[in-house]
PDB file with one MODEL, atoms N, CA, C and O in Angstrom:
MODEL        1
ATOM      1  N   MET A   1     -25.593 -48.681 -60.574  1.00  0.00           N
ATOM      2  CA  MET A   1     -24.640 -47.716 -60.850  1.00  0.00           C
ATOM      3  C   MET A   1     -23.746 -47.460 -59.635  1.00  0.00           C
ATOM      4  O   MET A   1     -22.538 -47.343 -59.841  1.00  0.00           O
ATOM      5  N   VAL A   2     -24.110 -47.383 -58.677  1.00  0.00           N
ATOM      6  CA  VAL A   2     -23.309 -47.049 -57.388  1.00  0.00           C
ATOM      7  C   VAL A   2     -22.337 -48.268 -56.949  1.00  0.00           C
ATOM      8  O   VAL A   2     -21.158 -48.071 -56.657  1.00  0.00           O
ATOM      9  N   ALA A   3     -22.876 -49.404 -56.932  1.00  0.00           N
ATOM     10  CA  ALA A   3     -22.388 -50.645 -56.431  1.00  0.00           C
ATOM     11  C   ALA A   3     -21.015 -50.893 -57.129  1.00  0.00           C
ATOM     12  O   ALA A   3     -20.003 -51.153 -56.479  1.00  0.00           O
ATOM     13  N   LEU A   4     -21.034 -50.805 -58.388  1.00  0.00           N
ATOM     14  CA  LEU A   4     -19.762 -51.292 -59.138  1.00  0.00           C
ATOM     15  C   LEU A   4     -18.532 -50.274 -58.740  1.00  0.00           C
ATOM     16  O   LEU A   4     -17.524 -50.769 -58.237  1.00  0.00           O
ATOM     17  N   PRO A   5     -18.602 -48.963 -58.943  1.00  0.00           N
ATOM     18  CA  PRO A   5     -17.574 -48.185 -58.456  1.00  0.00           C
ATOM     19  C   PRO A   5     -17.072 -48.508 -56.853  1.00  0.00           C
ATOM     20  O   PRO A   5     -15.886 -48.486 -56.526  1.00  0.00           O
ATOM     21  N   LEU A   6     -18.069 -48.776 -56.022  1.00  0.00           N
ATOM     22  CA  LEU A   6     -17.765 -49.042 -54.726  1.00  0.00           C
ATOM     23  C   LEU A   6     -16.828 -50.171 -54.633  1.00  0.00           C
ATOM     24  O   LEU A   6     -15.814 -50.220 -53.936  1.00  0.00           O
ATOM     25  N   LYS A   7     -17.337 -51.153 -55.495  1.00  0.00           N
ATOM     26  CA  LYS A   7     -16.451 -52.558 -55.228  1.00  0.00           C
ATOM     27  C   LYS A   7     -15.059 -52.305 -55.875  1.00  0.00           C
ATOM     28  O   LYS A   7     -14.011 -52.768 -55.425  1.00  0.00           O
ATOM     29  N   VAL A   8     -15.158 -51.558 -56.927  1.00  0.00           N
ATOM     30  CA  VAL A   8     -13.715 -51.412 -57.546  1.00  0.00           C
ATOM     31  C   VAL A   8     -12.655 -50.855 -56.547  1.00  0.00           C
ATOM     32  O   VAL A   8     -11.517 -51.311 -56.437  1.00  0.00           O
ATOM     33  N   VAL A   9     -13.163 -49.821 -55.840  1.00  0.00           N
ATOM     34  CA  VAL A   9     -12.065 -49.213 -55.058  1.00  0.00           C
ATOM     35  C   VAL A   9     -12.133 -49.907 -53.658  1.00  0.00           C
ATOM     36  O   VAL A   9     -11.537 -49.322 -52.754  1.00  0.00           O
ATOM     37  N   GLY A  10     -12.711 -50.954 -53.385  1.00  0.00           N
ATOM     38  CA  GLY A  10     -12.649 -51.829 -52.189  1.00  0.00           C
ATOM     39  C   GLY A  10     -13.609 -51.863 -51.069  1.00  0.00           C
ATOM     40  O   GLY A  10     -13.326 -52.353 -49.976  1.00  0.00           O
ATOM     41  N   PHE A  11     -14.866 -51.282 -51.387  1.00  0.00           N
ATOM     42  CA  PHE A  11     -15.913 -51.540 -50.543  1.00  0.00           C
ATOM     43  C   PHE A  11     -16.726 -52.604 -50.827  1.00  0.00           C
ATOM     44  O   PHE A  11     -17.406 -52.588 -51.854  1.00  0.00           O
ATOM     45  N   GLY A  12     -16.756 -53.613 -49.994  1.00  0.00           N
ATOM     46  CA  GLY A  12     -17.573 -54.859 -50.380  1.00  0.00           C
ATOM     47  C   GLY A  12     -18.306 -55.252 -49.231  1.00  0.00           C
ATOM     48  O   GLY A  12     -18.281 -54.569 -48.207  1.00  0.00           O
ATOM     49  N   SER A  13     -19.049 -56.450 -49.339  1.00  0.00           N
ATOM     50  CA  SER A  13     -20.012 -57.030 -48.510  1.00  0.00           C
ATOM     51  C   SER A  13     -19.299 -57.494 -47.136  1.00  0.00           C
ATOM     52  O   SER A  13     -19.889 -57.651 -46.067  1.00  0.00           O
ATOM     53  N   GLY A  14     -18.111 -57.658 -47.332  1.00  0.00           N
ATOM     54  CA  GLY A  14     -17.140 -58.119 -46.067  1.00  0.00           C
ATOM     55  C   GLY A  14     -16.463 -56.845 -45.477  1.00  0.00           C
ATOM     56  O   GLY A  14     -15.662 -57.009 -44.555  1.00  0.00           O
ATOM     57  N   GLY A  15     -16.690 -55.743 -45.880  1.00  0.00           N
ATOM     58  CA  GLY A  15     -15.941 -54.713 -45.420  1.00  0.00           C
ATOM     59  C   GLY A  15     -14.959 -54.080 -46.252  1.00  0.00           C
ATOM     60  O   GLY A  15     -15.040 -54.279 -47.464  1.00  0.00           O
ATOM     61  N   VAL A  16     -14.068 -53.369 -45.811  1.00  0.00           N
ATOM     62  CA  VAL A  16     -13.089 -52.825 -46.755  1.00  0.00           C
ATOM     63  C   VAL A  16     -12.017 -53.794 -47.145  1.00  0.00           C
ATOM     64  O   VAL A  16     -11.394 -54.364 -46.250  1.00  0.00           O
ATOM     65  N   ALA A  17     -11.768 -54.011 -48.300  1.00  0.00           N
ATOM     66  CA  ALA A  17     -10.672 -55.130 -48.824  1.00  0.00           C
ATOM     67  C   ALA A  17      -9.172 -54.591 -48.679  1.00  0.00           C
ATOM     68  O   ALA A  17      -8.655 -53.556 -49.098  1.00  0.00           O
ATOM     69  N   ALA A  18      -8.678 -55.620 -47.965  1.00  0.00           N
ATOM     70  CA  ALA A  18      -7.107 -55.250 -47.924  1.00  0.00           C
ATOM     71  C   ALA A  18      -6.322 -54.908 -49.075  1.00  0.00           C
ATOM     72  O   ALA A  18      -6.388 -55.598 -50.093  1.00  0.00           O
ATOM     73  N   GLY A  19      -5.559 -53.863 -48.990  1.00  0.00           N
ATOM     74  CA  GLY A  19      -4.804 -53.419 -50.022  1.00  0.00           C
ATOM     75  C   GLY A  19      -5.556 -52.674 -51.219  1.00  0.00           C
ATOM     76  O   GLY A  19      -5.093 -52.565 -52.354  1.00  0.00           O
ATOM     77  N   SER A  20      -6.659 -52.229 -50.832  1.00  0.00           N
ATOM     78  CA  SER A  20      -7.438 -51.566 -51.794  1.00  0.00           C
ATOM     79  C   SER A  20      -7.170 -50.037 -51.670  1.00  0.00           C
ATOM     80  O   SER A  20      -6.417 -49.592 -50.804  1.00  0.00           O
ATOM     81  N   VAL A  21      -7.810 -49.263 -52.560  1.00  0.00           N
ATOM     82  CA  VAL A  21      -7.885 -47.832 -52.407  1.00  0.00           C
ATOM     83  C   VAL A  21      -8.732 -47.368 -51.168  1.00  0.00           C
ATOM     84  O   VAL A  21      -8.403 -46.386 -50.503  1.00  0.00           O
ATOM     85  N   ALA A  22      -9.732 -48.057 -50.923  1.00  0.00           N
ATOM     86  CA  ALA A  22     -10.422 -47.809 -49.695  1.00  0.00           C
ATOM     87  C   ALA A  22      -9.729 -47.993 -48.456  1.00  0.00           C
ATOM     88  O   ALA A  22      -9.901 -47.287 -47.462  1.00  0.00           O
ATOM     89  N   ALA A  23      -8.882 -49.031 -48.547  1.00  0.00           N
ATOM     90  CA  ALA A  23      -8.156 -49.387 -47.226  1.00  0.00           C
ATOM     91  C   ALA A  23      -6.927 -48.274 -47.093  1.00  0.00           C
ATOM     92  O   ALA A  23      -6.559 -47.845 -46.000  1.00  0.00           O
ATOM     93  N   TRP A  24      -6.409 -47.911 -48.221  1.00  0.00           N
ATOM     94  CA  TRP A  24      -5.565 -46.919 -48.038  1.00  0.00           C
ATOM     95  C   TRP A  24      -6.207 -45.650 -47.474  1.00  0.00           C
ATOM     96  O   TRP A  24      -5.671 -45.081 -46.523  1.00  0.00           O
ATOM     97  N   ALA A  25      -7.415 -45.152 -48.063  1.00  0.00           N
ATOM     98  CA  ALA A  25      -7.996 -43.777 -47.586  1.00  0.00           C
ATOM     99  C   ALA A  25      -8.457 -43.957 -46.059  1.00  0.00           C
ATOM    100  O   ALA A  25      -8.490 -42.967 -45.329  1.00  0.00           O
ATOM    101  N   GLN A  26      -8.816 -45.238 -45.580  1.00  0.00           N
ATOM    102  CA  GLN A  26      -9.156 -45.328 -44.322  1.00  0.00           C
ATOM    103  C   GLN A  26      -7.939 -45.232 -43.277  1.00  0.00           C
ATOM    104  O   GLN A  26      -8.027 -44.683 -42.179  1.00  0.00           O
ATOM    105  N   GLY A  27      -6.766 -45.866 -43.803  1.00  0.00           N
ATOM    106  CA  GLY A  27      -5.522 -45.711 -43.048  1.00  0.00           C
ATOM    107  C   GLY A  27      -4.987 -44.388 -43.125  1.00  0.00           C
ATOM    108  O   GLY A  27      -4.385 -44.053 -42.105  1.00  0.00           O
ATOM    109  N   THR A  28      -5.034 -43.528 -44.052  1.00  0.00           N
ATOM    110  CA  THR A  28      -4.507 -42.234 -44.096  1.00  0.00           C
ATOM    111  C   THR A  28      -5.309 -41.353 -43.502  1.00  0.00           C
ATOM    112  O   THR A  28      -4.789 -40.521 -42.759  1.00  0.00           O
ATOM    113  N   PHE A  29      -6.772 -41.353 -43.711  1.00  0.00           N
ATOM    114  CA  PHE A  29      -7.674 -40.305 -43.242  1.00  0.00           C
ATOM    115  C   PHE A  29      -8.306 -40.658 -41.877  1.00  0.00           C
ATOM    116  O   PHE A  29      -8.552 -39.727 -41.110  1.00  0.00           O
ATOM    117  N   TYR A  30      -8.564 -41.820 -41.541  1.00  0.00           N
ATOM    118  CA  TYR A  30      -9.289 -42.233 -40.365  1.00  0.00           C
ATOM    119  C   TYR A  30      -8.844 -43.213 -39.424  1.00  0.00           C
ATOM    120  O   TYR A  30      -9.289 -43.179 -38.277  1.00  0.00           O
ATOM    121  N   GLY A  31      -7.897 -44.208 -39.828  1.00  0.00           N
ATOM    122  CA  GLY A  31      -7.440 -44.965 -38.926  1.00  0.00           C
ATOM    123  C   GLY A  31      -8.566 -46.097 -38.578  1.00  0.00           C
ATOM    124  O   GLY A  31      -9.407 -46.540 -39.360  1.00  0.00           O
ATOM    125  N   ALA A  32      -8.372 -46.460 -37.186  1.00  0.00           N
ATOM    126  CA  ALA A  32      -9.353 -47.410 -36.777  1.00  0.00           C
ATOM    127  C   ALA A  32     -10.874 -46.707 -36.533  1.00  0.00           C
ATOM    128  O   ALA A  32     -11.898 -47.389 -36.513  1.00  0.00           O
ATOM    129  N   TYR A  33     -10.868 -45.449 -36.376  1.00  0.00           N
ATOM    130  CA  TYR A  33     -12.076 -44.887 -36.008  1.00  0.00           C
ATOM    131  C   TYR A  33     -12.746 -44.035 -37.208  1.00  0.00           C
ATOM    132  O   TYR A  33     -12.324 -42.931 -37.554  1.00  0.00           O
ATOM    133  N   VAL A  34     -13.664 -44.584 -37.696  1.00  0.00           N
ATOM    134  CA  VAL A  34     -14.506 -43.867 -38.790  1.00  0.00           C
ATOM    135  C   VAL A  34     -15.852 -43.206 -38.224  1.00  0.00           C
ATOM    136  O   VAL A  34     -16.755 -43.889 -37.741  1.00  0.00           O
ATOM    137  N   PRO A  35     -15.895 -41.887 -38.325  1.00  0.00           N
ATOM    138  CA  PRO A  35     -17.007 -41.348 -37.621  1.00  0.00           C
ATOM    139  C   PRO A  35     -18.412 -41.667 -38.225  1.00  0.00           C
ATOM    140  O   PRO A  35     -18.606 -41.633 -39.440  1.00  0.00           O
ATOM    141  N   ALA A  36     -19.304 -41.955 -37.387  1.00  0.00           N
ATOM    142  CA  ALA A  36     -20.715 -42.314 -38.067  1.00  0.00           C
ATOM    143  C   ALA A  36     -21.189 -40.967 -38.904  1.00  0.00           C
ATOM    144  O   ALA A  36     -20.989 -39.835 -38.465  1.00  0.00           O
ATOM    145  N   GLY A  37     -21.746 -41.193 -39.978  1.00  0.00           N
ATOM    146  CA  GLY A  37     -22.338 -40.263 -40.710  1.00  0.00           C
ATOM    147  C   GLY A  37     -21.242 -39.703 -41.798  1.00  0.00           C
ATOM    148  O   GLY A  37     -21.600 -38.991 -42.737  1.00  0.00           O
ATOM    149  N   SER A  38     -20.132 -40.017 -41.628  1.00  0.00           N
ATOM    150  CA  SER A  38     -18.889 -39.468 -42.597  1.00  0.00           C
ATOM    151  C   SER A  38     -19.270 -40.146 -43.976  1.00  0.00           C
ATOM    152  O   SER A  38     -20.072 -41.075 -44.076  1.00  0.00           O
ATOM    153  N   VAL A  39     -18.644 -39.605 -44.937  1.00  0.00           N
ATOM    154  CA  VAL A  39     -18.712 -40.038 -46.335  1.00  0.00           C
ATOM    155  C   VAL A  39     -18.144 -41.473 -46.437  1.00  0.00           C
ATOM    156  O   VAL A  39     -18.653 -42.282 -47.213  1.00  0.00           O
ATOM    157  N   PHE A  40     -17.162 -41.764 -45.707  1.00  0.00           N
ATOM    158  CA  PHE A  40     -16.344 -43.260 -45.522  1.00  0.00           C
ATOM    159  C   PHE A  40     -17.243 -44.195 -45.241  1.00  0.00           C
ATOM    160  O   PHE A  40     -17.407 -45.206 -45.924  1.00  0.00           O
ATOM    161  N   ALA A  41     -18.110 -43.804 -43.841  1.00  0.00           N
ATOM    162  CA  ALA A  41     -19.153 -44.599 -43.318  1.00  0.00           C
ATOM    163  C   ALA A  41     -20.246 -45.013 -44.193  1.00  0.00           C
ATOM    164  O   ALA A  41     -20.764 -46.130 -44.166  1.00  0.00           O
ATOM    165  N   LEU A  42     -20.586 -43.998 -45.017  1.00  0.00           N
ATOM    166  CA  LEU A  42     -21.652 -44.125 -46.051  1.00  0.00           C
ATOM    167  C   LEU A  42     -21.128 -45.224 -47.274  1.00  0.00           C
ATOM    168  O   LEU A  42     -21.707 -46.232 -47.679  1.00  0.00           O
ATOM    169  N   ALA A  43     -20.164 -44.795 -47.589  1.00  0.00           N
ATOM    170  CA  ALA A  43     -19.424 -45.809 -48.633  1.00  0.00           C
ATOM    171  C   ALA A  43     -19.296 -47.167 -48.160  1.00  0.00           C
ATOM    172  O   ALA A  43     -19.462 -48.104 -48.942  1.00  0.00           O
ATOM    173  N   GLN A  44     -18.997 -47.361 -46.867  1.00  0.00           N
ATOM    174  CA  GLN A  44     -18.853 -48.583 -46.393  1.00  0.00           C
ATOM    175  C   GLN A  44     -20.253 -49.442 -46.104  1.00  0.00           C
ATOM    176  O   GLN A  44     -20.301 -50.672 -46.100  1.00  0.00           O
ATOM    177  N   TYR A  45     -21.343 -48.585 -45.871  1.00  0.00           N
ATOM    178  CA  TYR A  45     -22.605 -49.231 -45.646  1.00  0.00           C
ATOM    179  C   TYR A  45     -23.086 -49.553 -47.233  1.00  0.00           C
ATOM    180  O   TYR A  45     -23.425 -50.707 -47.494  1.00  0.00           O
ATOM    181  N   LEU A  46     -23.110 -48.625 -48.185  1.00  0.00           N
ATOM    182  CA  LEU A  46     -23.446 -48.879 -49.498  1.00  0.00           C
ATOM    183  C   LEU A  46     -22.619 -50.079 -50.036  1.00  0.00           C
ATOM    184  O   LEU A  46     -23.192 -50.923 -50.725  1.00  0.00           O
ATOM    185  N   GLY A  47     -21.546 -50.172 -49.805  1.00  0.00           N
ATOM    186  CA  GLY A  47     -20.527 -51.388 -50.320  1.00  0.00           C
ATOM    187  C   GLY A  47     -21.009 -52.662 -49.794  1.00  0.00           C
ATOM    188  O   GLY A  47     -20.896 -53.715 -50.421  1.00  0.00           O
ATOM    189  N   ALA A  48     -21.597 -52.555 -48.534  1.00  0.00           N
ATOM    190  CA  ALA A  48     -22.035 -53.926 -47.841  1.00  0.00           C
ATOM    191  C   ALA A  48     -23.361 -54.298 -48.154  1.00  0.00           C
ATOM    192  O   ALA A  48     -23.607 -55.504 -48.184  1.00  0.00           O
ATOM    193  N   VAL A  49     -24.343 -53.413 -48.415  1.00  0.00           N
ATOM    194  CA  VAL A  49     -25.703 -53.724 -48.732  1.00  0.00           C
ATOM    195  C   VAL A  49     -26.042 -53.793 -50.370  1.00  0.00           C
ATOM    196  O   VAL A  49     -27.063 -54.359 -50.759  1.00  0.00           O
ATOM    197  N   LEU A  50     -25.218 -53.248 -51.177  1.00  0.00           N
ATOM    198  CA  LEU A  50     -25.562 -53.269 -52.501  1.00  0.00           C
ATOM    199  C   LEU A  50     -25.006 -54.335 -53.276  1.00  0.00           C
ATOM    200  O   LEU A  50     -25.266 -54.426 -54.476  1.00  0.00           O
TER     201      LEU A  50
ENDMDL
END
């Protein structure tokens, strides 16, 4: 249930997909530094392992 929405917005096993909503969010809110424990870090983790 969680994996598909994460993949659709750009969180995948290879990281954040270029040109995706996830890439936009990372560039807009975090840049190169994503804080450990953040919602974005959790989404990255789940996208990679699910």
